[in-house]
N, C-alpha and C positions, 0 to 999 in steps of 0.2 A: 504494499500498501506505500513504505517512501516515496519509490521511487515513481509511484502514478503522479503521487502530487507531487513531486520536482515538476513532471513533464506538465503539467497542466501551469505551474506558475512559470516556466520560461515559455510556453504561448502563450500569458496572462500579459507577461514583462512581453514582449513581441505588440505583442495590438495595443498597448498601451502606447508605445514605445512613437509604433507606425503611425496616431492616431496624434499627437502629438508633434510627430512632425508633418503632420497634414495640415493641423492647427497656424504652424511655422511658417509652412511656404505661402500658407495662405493672408496671414499676415506681412509677411517681407514684401510679397508683391503689392499688398496696399502704401505698406509705410513706402515703397518704388514707384510709387505713382502718383502721391504729395506733394506737389513741388517745393514743400516744409520742412520734408522728412528728414533729422539731424542724419547725416554719414554716422555717427557715433550708433543713434540705434538701430538702424538696420546693421555695421558691424556685429554689434551682437546680437544681432535675430540669428546671423549666417553663424556666427559662432556657436551659438546653438542647437543649430541644424546638422551642422558638420559634428557635433558630439554625439546627438541621438540619433545620425546615420553613423557612427562608427558604433555605438553600444546596440542597433537597430544589427548590425551585421555581427560581433563577435555574439550575440541570441542565437542566429539564425547558426550561426558554424558550433556550439555547443546543441540543436535543437540536433544537425544533421548526425554531429559524432554522434547523439543518443539513441539516433536512429539503427547508425550502422553495427554498433552495438546486440541492439536490441536484435536485430537482425539476422547477426552470427549467433547468438542465444538461442534466436526461435529455430535455427536452420540446426542444432545443436539437439536442443529437444525431438524433433521432432524424426531423425536417425534415431536418436533414444528411440523412443515411442513405437518405431515401427517393429527397430528390433523386438521390442520387447512382447510384440503383438504375434510375429513371425511364428508359424505353428510349429518346428522346430526349431525354437529359441535356447540357446546354449548357452552356459557363462563363455565359453567362447565364443560367439557371436556378440554376446552385449561387451564382454572383454575390446572387440572392434568398433564398439561405439565411440566416434569422436570424442574427444574430452573438451569440458567447456572449453570457450577462450577465457586467456585471463582477463580483457578486460569485458568480459562480462557478470565477473565474481563478486564486484560493488552490489549490483540490480538484485543478483543471485542470493547473496545474505541482508537482502531486505526483506524475503517477503520472510515472513514464518514459520518456524520449525513446520514439519506436517506431524501430523499426531500417529499416523497406520499410516497401512500399502495402499487403500482407497483413497486418504487425500491424498500423498503421494501425489498418483494420476490426476489428482483435482488440481493441483497447482498445479502440475506438471500440462497442463491443459487453458487453463489460466493462463501460464504463461506462452503457450502459442496461439492464445489468442490476443492478448496483448503488443507480440512481439508482426502479428500480421494486419492487426492494426495498425501501428505506428509503422509498416512498411505502404500501407495501402489496400492489403487486401481483402477489400472491407468484406467478403461474401466469402469469404473462408473466416474472418478474425469473427461475425456471423455466428455463421453455423458452430467454434468453436465454445464461443461465451457462452452461447445458450447451453447448450451438451452442460457447461460449466456449471451454469446457475439449478437447471433439469435437475442434475446428482449432487450438487452438495451445497442445498440451500442456507443449510446450517452456517457457512465454512465463515470462516473472518472477511476472504477476499466476497465472500459473496455481491455486498453488495457494489463495490469497485465494477465486478463481471456488468453486476447489471444498469451500474452508472455506464458503462465500454459499449455495452449495449444502444443504449439513446448515444452517444459518441460517435461511434460507427453510421446511425440511421444519419443524427448532425448532419456527419460529413457528406453525406450522400445527397442533401438536401430533401430529403423527407422525415418534410417535421413533422407531420401526425405522427407519424413511428418512434420517434426520438421524445415523441410529447407520454405517448405512450409507454417508453419504457423509463422514461425520469418518474412518472406516478407511481409505476411498478417499485423503484427501488421505494421512494418515499414512501409507499404503505409497508411493505417488505423489513422496510430497516429506517426507521422514524428518526432514534437517533444516530445511525451511521456517520461516519465522517464526510464523508463526500453528497450530504443531503443541503449543505446553500451551495452546494457548487449543482445542484441538479435541480433547484426550485431557481438560480441563478441561466442554466442553460435551456429550464425549461420557459424560461421569460423570452430568451433571444429564439426561442424559437417558434414561439407566439408571433413575438413580432415579426417573423417571417411569412407567417402564416397572416401577417393582417390586421389579426386580432389583437390591436392594440389593447384595449382596456383589460383584456386581459393580462397581457403583457404585465400592462404597468401595476394590476395587485398580486401578478408574483415580485415581480423585483421591489416594490415593495415590501413585501412580506421578509426578504434575503435582511431588506436594512433595517427592519425591527426586530427581528429574530437575529441576525447576526452581525450585530453592529459593528464591529469590530476587526471583522472579517477582510480579505481583497476579495473575496465576493462583494461585498455591501460598496465594497469604494467602486468597482465595477458596478453594479447599478444604480449603484449615484449619475453616475455620469451619463450611464444609458439615460436616462430620466433626466436630465439638464440636456442630452441631444435632441431631448423628444421638445424640449420647453418646459418642463414641469419641474417640480419638487418635492421632493421628497416633506411626510406628512406628519 
C-alpha cells in the first residue's frame, strides 16, 4: 500500500505543477501585452516558469523509473506464477524462474507479509495487476485486480485493489464504471486509507460526466471529512477552478 501512495503522490504533484505552469504562462502573456508591465515582474515570472518546468521534468523522470521497476517486477512474478501453475511443476522448474530484480526489492518490501499460501498467491496477483496498470495494460490489469478482490475480499490490499479498478476505468475514460468501482470501495472499506482518494476521484469522474452538482458534493465532502489531506487541497483547487468556494 505504501508504494501505491507514493505513485499517487507523484501523479498529484505532476498535475499541480502542470496547472501552476499553465497559470504562470497565461500570466506572463498578459504581462507581456501590457505596455506598462515592469521588466522585473516579467523576469520573475519567467524564472518561476523555468523552475516549474524543471520540477515537472524531474517528477516525470521519477515516474518513468517507477514504471520500469514495476514492469520488471510484473514480468518476474508472471513467470513465477506460470511455473507454479504448470502441471509438471517441480523444484527444479521453480529454481529456473528468474530472480526478482534488485531495483524492485524496495517496492516488494513495502507489502505486508503474506499470512498463508493462498494469501501469498493473492499478493502476487495484486502485484501483477498493479504492474499491468502501471504499464497501461488496462484490460489485463482489470482481470487480475477483479480476481484478487473476488478471492481476497478481507485482505489488507483489497481496498487498494478496488481503488485501482476505479483508476483503470478512469484512465480508459469509462467514468461511469469508475464511479461504480469507487462506490464499491467506499462501501466495503469506508475506513480504508484510500477513502479520501476515492471520494476525490469519484468527484473528478462525475465532472467528466458533466454531473457538476453531484461532483461538487463529493469534493465538498473530501474537504469536510479530510480537511488536512492532500486530497482536500486538490478538491479546493478544483472548486476554485469551477468558480466555487468551499462551504
